[in-house]
BADO-80103 format. One record per residue (C-alpha): residue in three letters; y, z, x. Coordinates in pm, 1 decimal, always signed. Example, Ala and Ser with C-alpha at 12.3 -4.5 7.8 and 13.67 -1.06 7.14 Angstrom:
   r        y        z        x
 Ala   -450.0   +780.0  +1230.0
 Ser   -106.0   +714.0  +1367.0
***
This chain:
   r        y        z        x
 Met   -786.8  -1213.1    -45.5
 Leu   -746.3   -827.9     +9.5
 Lys   -917.9   -563.0   -206.3
 Leu   -904.8   -196.5   -295.7
 Lys  -1266.0    -65.5   -159.1
 Ser  -1196.7   +275.0   -241.7
 Met   -912.1   +533.3   -250.0
 Arg   -989.1   +894.0   -136.6
 Asp   -826.9  +1270.5    -42.0
 Ala   -792.6  +1386.1   +326.6
 Ala   -595.3  +1610.5   +521.8
 Pro   -366.4  +1836.1   +295.8
 Gly   -115.2  +1530.8   +157.1
 Lys   -264.2  +1260.6   +285.2
 Arg   -447.5  +1002.8    +20.2
 Ile   -673.9   +717.4   +157.2
 Phe   -695.8   +389.6   +120.5
 Val   -968.3   +183.8   +211.3
 Ile   -834.9   -225.3   +252.0
 Glu  -1098.5   -495.5   +232.2
 Asp  -1063.1   -889.7   +321.5
 Glu  -1315.3  -1087.7   +221.8
 Gly  -1559.4   -798.8   +311.7
 Glu  -1371.5   -705.1   +639.6
 Pro  -1184.2   -427.1   +666.3
 Ala   -791.3   -546.6   +658.5
 Ser   -649.5   -707.1   +962.5
 Gly   -337.2   -483.1  +1088.2
 Glu    -87.9   -711.0   +990.6
 Ala   -184.2   -812.3   +600.3
 Leu   -201.6   -374.6   +594.8
 Asp   +116.7   -397.8   +760.0
 Arg   +268.2   -684.1   +454.6
 Leu   +109.7   -417.3   +207.2
 Ala   +271.5    -74.3   +345.7
 Ser   +645.8   -293.2   +377.4
 Ile   +636.9   -341.5     +5.7
 Ala   +397.3     -3.3    -97.6
 Cys   +672.8   +169.2    +74.3
 Arg   +993.7    -18.4    -78.2
 Leu   +889.7    +56.9   -456.2
 Ile   +835.1   +391.2   -393.5
 Gln  +1190.5   +381.3   -245.0
 Glu  +1289.5   +215.8   -547.2
 Asn  +1138.5   +430.9   -819.6
 Gly  +1270.4   +691.7   -658.0
 Leu   +940.5   +889.6   -583.7
 Pro   +844.7  +1148.0   -299.8
 Gly   +588.3  +1012.6    -11.1
 Asp   +537.2   +735.7   +212.8
 Phe   +335.6   +474.1   +320.1
 Glu   +155.2   +374.1   +662.9
 Val    -83.2   +153.0   +829.1
 Phe   -385.1   +430.7   +918.5
 Gly   -633.8   +263.9  +1128.6
 Val   -801.4   -106.9  +1096.6
 Gly   -817.8   -110.6   +682.9
 Leu   -707.8   +163.4   +580.3
 Leu   -348.7   +244.2   +451.0
 Val   -204.1   +565.9   +345.9
 Leu     +6.6   +771.3   +133.3
 Asn   +157.3  +1030.0   +346.9
 Leu   +236.7  +1294.0    +20.8
 Arg    +56.7  +1665.2   -149.0
 Ala   -170.0  +1565.5   -412.6
 Ser    +57.4  +1797.8   -631.7
 Asp   +323.7  +1569.4   -563.2
 Arg   +140.9  +1234.8   -659.7
 Ser   +127.8  +1011.8   -968.7
 Phe    -98.3   +757.5  -1109.0
 Phe   +247.0   +531.9  -1076.8
 His   +177.1   +634.8   -666.2
 Asp   -183.9   +446.8   -696.0
 Gly    -57.2   +168.5   -901.5
 Ile   +249.7    +72.3   -642.3
 Val    -49.4    +35.6   -443.8
 Phe   -187.4   -253.9   -698.5
 Ala   +161.9   -412.7   -703.7
 Ala   +135.8   -413.7   -330.4
 Leu   -218.1   -568.9   -333.2
 Asp    -90.5   -830.8   -583.7
 Ala   +222.3   -954.7   -403.9
 Val     -3.6  -1011.7    -84.5
 Asn   -248.8  -1196.1   -275.9
 Asp    -83.4  -1387.3   -434.8
 Pro   +322.7  -1436.3   -322.0
 Asn   +424.2  -1748.6   -543.6
 Arg   +313.4  -1493.2   -824.1
 Asn   +586.7  -1219.8   -743.5
 Pro   +846.3  -1400.0   -493.8
 Thr  +1043.3  -1062.5   -546.8
 Leu   +803.4   -823.7   -393.2
 Thr   +683.9  -1115.7    -99.8
 Gln  +1052.4  -1157.4    -16.6
 Ile  +1046.3   -762.8    +22.6
 Ser   +800.7   -811.7   +277.7
 Leu  +1003.2   -981.3   +455.2
 Glu  +1328.9   -817.8   +493.0
 Pro  +1415.0   -586.9   +783.8
 Glu  +1417.6   -244.9   +687.1
***
């Protein structure tokens, strides 16, 4: 089960989310699904920025702090729910399987 361990602002324009899976850094495959869902949610809600895998266990939001809102953090939690329990929200789960 993926969990958000922490989040912090890094270089200008980057917010890093530390994601763990059973106490270990999340795999690239899990983070790819997470980033795919999160990016789609950003697009559908007309928000600026994008998410990408930043390394093992790291997801990054590419967006300056001055352009962010609390919705961006909420999108990460929604994407985590979709990855952790695909049957809970089949619409978000399907998003991660569709080609962009």
